[in-house]
C-alpha positions in Angstrom: -19.2 -2.3 22.0 -16.6 -5.1 21.6 -13.4 -3.8 23.0 -11.9 -0.3 23.2 -11.1 2.2 20.6 -8.0 1.5 18.5 -5.9 3.4 16.0 -4.7 2.1 12.6 -1.9 4.0 10.7 -0.7 3.8 7.2 2.8 5.3 6.8 3.6 5.9 3.1 6.4 7.6 1.1 4.4 10.8 0.7 1.6 10.8 3.3 0.5 9.1 6.6 -3.2 8.2 7.2 -4.7 7.4 10.6 -8.0 5.9 11.6 -9.7 5.8 15.0 -12.1 2.8 15.1 -14.4 1.5 17.8 -15.0 -2.1 18.8 -18.0 -2.4 16.4 -15.8 -1.5 13.4 -17.1 2.0 13.0 -14.6 4.7 12.0 -14.8 7.5 14.6 -12.1 9.7 13.1 -9.7 9.9 10.2 -6.8 12.2 9.3 -4.1 12.4 6.7 -0.8 14.3 6.9 2.1 14.7 4.4 5.4 13.1 5.1 7.2 16.0 3.5 9.5 18.0 5.9 9.9 15.3 8.4 13.1 14.8 10.4 15.3 11.7 10.1 13.2 9.7 12.5 10.0 10.7 10.7 7.6 10.5 13.6 6.3 14.1 13.6 3.8 13.6 10.7 2.8 10.2 12.2 2.1 11.7 15.6 0.4 14.6 13.9 -1.9 12.3 12.0 -2.8 10.3 15.0 -3.5 13.4 17.1 -5.7 14.8 14.3 -7.6 11.6 14.0 -8.2 11.5 17.8 -9.4 15.1 17.6 -11.8 14.2 14.8 -13.1 11.3 16.9 -13.4 13.7 19.9 -11.3 11.3 22.1 -7.9 11.5 23.8 -5.0 9.1 23.6 -5.9 7.9 27.1 -9.1 6.3 25.7 -7.2 4.3 23.1 -6.4 0.6 23.7 -3.6 0.3 21.1 -2.1 1.6 17.9 -1.2 -0.6 14.9 1.2 0.9 12.2 2.0 -0.3 8.7 5.3 0.9 7.2 7.0 0.0 3.9 10.1 -2.2 4.3 11.6 -4.8 6.6 10.1 -4.8 10.1 11.0 -6.7 13.3 7.5 -7.1 14.5 8.4 -8.4 18.0 10.8 -5.5 18.7 8.7 -2.9 16.9 11.8 -1.8 14.9 11.9 -0.8 11.2 15.0 -2.5 10.1 15.1 -1.0 6.6 12.6 1.2 4.8 14.4 2.3 1.6 11.8 4.9 0.4 11.7 6.6 3.8 15.5 6.5 4.5 14.9 4.5 7.8 17.3 2.0 9.2 16.9 0.3 12.6 14.3 2.8 13.7 12.5 1.8 17.0 9.2 3.2 15.7 6.9 1.4 18.1 8.8 2.7 21.1 9.0 6.2 19.8 5.2 6.3 19.3 4.6 4.7 22.7 6.9 7.3 24.4 5.1 10.2 22.6 1.5 9.1 23.2 1.6 6.7 26.1 -0.3 4.0 24.1 1.0 0.5 23.3 2.0 0.2 19.7 2.7 -2.5 17.2 4.5 -2.1 13.8 4.3 -4.4 10.7 5.2 -4.3 7.0 2.4 -2.3 5.4 1.4 -4.4 2.4 1.7 -7.6 4.5 -0.6 -6.1 7.1 -3.1 -5.0 4.4 -3.1 -8.4 2.7 -3.8 -10.1 6.0 -6.8 -7.9 6.7 -8.1 -8.2 3.1 -8.0 -12.0 3.3 -11.0 -11.9 5.6 -12.9 -9.2 3.8 -15.8 -9.7 1.4 -13.8 -8.1 -1.4 -11.6 -11.3 -1.4 -14.6 -13.5 -2.0 -13.2 -16.3 0.1 -9.8 -16.4 -1.7 -7.2 -18.3 0.4 -4.2 -17.3 -1.6 -3.9 -13.7 -2.6 -1.6 -10.7 -2.9 -2.2 -7.1 -2.2 0.0 -5.0 -4.5 0.5 -1.4 -3.6 1.6 1.0 -6.3 2.6 4.4 -5.0 6.0 6.1 -4.2 7.2 2.5 -4.2 5.8 -0.9 -5.2 5.4 -3.8 -2.8 3.2 -6.9 -2.3 1.7 -8.6 0.7 1.1 -12.3 0.4 -1.4 -14.6 1.9 -0.9 -18.3 1.1 -3.4 -20.9 2.0 -5.0 -18.5 4.4 -1.9 -17.5 6.3 0.2 -14.3 5.9 3.6 -15.3 4.4 6.4 -13.0 5.6 9.4 -15.1 4.8 12.3 -15.9 7.2 13.6 -12.3 7.0 10.2 -10.6 6.8 10.7 -9.4 3.3 8.4 -11.6 1.2 6.7 -9.6 -1.5 9.4 -7.0 -2.3 8.5 -7.1 -6.0 9.4 -3.4 -6.4 13.1 -4.4 -6.2 13.0 -7.2 -8.7 15.1 -6.1 -11.7 13.0 -5.7 -15.0 15.5 -3.6 -16.9 19.1 -4.4 -16.2 20.4 -1.3 -18.0 17.8 0.9 -16.4 17.8 3.7 -13.9 19.5 3.5 -10.5 17.0 2.5 -7.8 17.2 3.7 -4.2 18.0 0.2 -3.2 21.3 0.3 -5.1 20.3 -1.8 -8.1 19.5 -0.7 -11.6 16.2 -1.2 -13.4 14.0 -2.3 -10.5 10.3 -2.5 -11.1 9.9 0.7 -9.0 12.1 2.6 -11.5 9.7 1.9 -14.4 6.2 1.7 -12.8 6.0 3.7 -9.5 4.5 7.2 -9.0 7.8 9.1 -9.4 8.6 7.2 -12.6 5.2 8.1 -14.0 5.8 11.8 -13.4 9.3 11.6 -14.8 8.2 9.7 -17.9 5.4 12.1 -18.7 7.8 15.1 -18.3 10.3 13.5 -20.7 7.6 12.8 -23.3 6.3 16.3 -23.0 9.7 17.8 -23.5 10.4 15.5 -26.5 7.0 16.6 -28.0 7.8 20.3 -27.3 4.8 20.6 -25.0 6.5 21.4 -21.8 4.3 24.5 -21.0 1.5 25.3 -18.6 -1.2 24.9 -21.3 -0.8 21.1 -21.5 -3.4 19.0 -19.6 -0.8 17.1 -17.7 0.7 20.3 -16.3 -2.7 21.8 -15.3 -1.5 25.4 -15.5 2.2 24.8 -14.7 1.6 22.7 -11.6 4.2 20.1 -10.8 3.7 16.8 -12.7 2.5 14.0 -10.5 1.1 10.5 -11.2 -2.3 12.0 -10.4 -2.1 14.8 -13.0 -0.9 12.2 -15.6 -3.8 9.9 -15.0 -6.3 12.7 -14.8 -5.0 13.9 -18.2 -5.2 10.3 -19.5 -8.9 10.1 -18.4 -9.5 13.2 -20.4 -8.0 11.5 -23.5 -4.6 13.2 -23.7 -2.4 11.1 -25.9 0.9 11.6 -24.0 -0.7 10.7 -20.7 -2.5 7.7 -22.3 0.9 6.5 -23.7 2.4 6.7 -20.2 -0.6 4.9 -18.6 -0.4 2.1 -21.3 3.3 1.7 -20.8 3.0 1.4 -17.0 0.0 -0.9 -17.3 1.9 -3.3 -19.5 4.8 -3.4 -17.1 2.6 -4.0 -14.1 0.7 -6.7 -15.9 3.9 -8.6 -16.4 4.8 -8.2 -12.7 1.3 -9.4 -11.7 1.6 -12.4 -14.0 4.9 -13.4 -12.5 3.5 -13.0 -9.0 0.4 -15.1 -9.7 2.3 -17.8 -11.5 4.9 -18.1 -8.9 2.5 -18.2 -5.9 -0.4 -19.9 -7.7 -2.6 -17.1 -6.4 -6.4 -16.9 -6.6 -6.5 -13.1 -6.5 -4.4 -10.0 -6.8 -5.9 -6.8 -5.3 -4.2 -3.5 -6.4 -4.1 -0.4 -4.2 -1.9 2.5 -3.3 -1.8 6.1 -4.4 -1.3 5.4 -8.1 -4.0 2.8 -8.2 -6.5 5.4 -6.9 -6.8 6.6 -10.5 -9.3 3.7 -10.9 -10.1 2.4 -14.3 -7.6 4.7 -16.0 -4.9 2.8 -14.0 -6.5 -0.6 -14.1 -7.7 -0.9 -17.8 -4.2 -1.0 -19.4 -3.2 -3.8 -16.9 -6.3 -5.8 -17.7 -5.9 -5.3 -21.4 -2.3 -6.6 -21.3 -3.4 -9.6 -19.2 -6.1 -10.4 -21.8 -3.4 -10.3 -24.5 -1.4 -12.7 -22.4 -4.4 -15.1 -22.0 -5.0 -15.1 -25.8 -1.4 -16.0 -26.4 -1.0 -18.6 -23.6 -3.3 -21.3 -22.4 -1.2 -21.5 -19.2 -1.9 -17.8 -18.4 -5.6 -18.2 -19.4 -5.9 -21.1 -16.9 -3.9 -19.5 -14.1 -5.1 -15.9 -14.3 -8.8 -16.0 -15.3 -10.8 -12.8 -15.8 -11.8 -11.2 -12.5 -8.7 -12.5 -10.6 -7.0 -9.1 -10.8 -8.9 -6.1 -9.4 -8.3 -2.6 -8.0 -9.6 -1.6 -4.6 -11.9 1.5 -4.4 -10.0 4.7 -4.2 -11.4 5.6 -0.7 -10.2 2.2 0.8 -7.5 2.4 3.5 -6.3 -1.3 3.5 -3.0 -0.6 5.4 -4.7 1.5 8.1 -7.4 -1.1 8.5 -4.7 -3.8 8.8 -3.2 -1.6 11.5 -6.6 -1.6 13.2 -6.5 -5.4 13.2 -3.0 -5.4 14.6 -4.0 -3.0 17.4 -6.9 -5.2 18.3 -4.6 -8.2 18.5 -2.4 -6.2 21.0 -5.5 -5.4 23.1 -6.6 -9.1 22.9 -3.1 -10.2 24.1 -3.7 -8.2 27.3 -7.3 -9.4 27.7 -8.0 -13.0 26.6 -11.7 -12.4 26.9 -11.6 -10.1 23.9 -11.5 -11.5 20.3 -10.5 -15.1 20.8 -8.3 -17.0 18.4 -4.8 -16.6 17.1 -3.4 -13.2 16.0 -3.5 -14.3 12.4 -7.1 -15.3 12.7 -8.0 -12.0 14.3 -6.3 -10.1 11.5 -7.8 -12.3 8.8 -11.3 -11.9 10.0 -11.3 -8.2 10.7 -13.9 -6.2 8.9 -12.6 -3.5 6.5 -16.0 -2.3 5.4 
């Protein structure tokens, strides 16, 4: 076995997932916990998910070499502090230290989509692309960027915050304080709200409608499941969101001259029902524009498999880099090289 067990953690707006992985890249344990009901510092579900993953792996925290955590928002990686995570309500949270104090294991923290992008850059799914973006669509929307083989974070560590680019100046108020951000017209909460509004307008807001599934709360998942079954209201929402995201992807690819965009996150887990409207809109753009046809060829925008945990696997890579920093005989090379070549299979 090459190196000790490590833990990778994906902290999202609605859930946290943790993986225990050995030195050969084999997953020994996995656990998911909801973020609902957390306190202001939010570490209870994170600690709970890590402990549950350790239990599934039949190991203790004392057997873990390090923990790597991906969180949405601005992160001071050196200090392990989450400076601002809008969708979690965190500001200046010393997350790495809190986890270390609770579990007694060294911990590193990084922006979630950036961490995922760095890990994906070395995976076979990227097919050797040296400039790519990982776009996560869930409670929020964000992108991690790898340019010319290197993770691009920006001077303030906020590169890729496309969810807070304004696309509708007169639109809804975003949690960031602006109006009409991309998150307000294409994220999971918007999908649920939009479907509810269309149902009400159509006089179909009762438990018999496929989107409601017997009066259950409307979620992005129920909307896409209804769309997959052919419901016209759900299909209209999926098409609207797909067109919006296609325009965002186009802007990202043209701005960064990217080879590849990989889509993931809770909403993207809907698979072809989520992806097809995006691809259809991109094809319309190619037909209308030789520039788009040249810069965004077919196959350059794809969705990751629903079972894929790119952020948690990026956390595994970060944890391995922490272990390597304490033992130069393990995993030689720079931290970026270690992250980039980590297997996510």
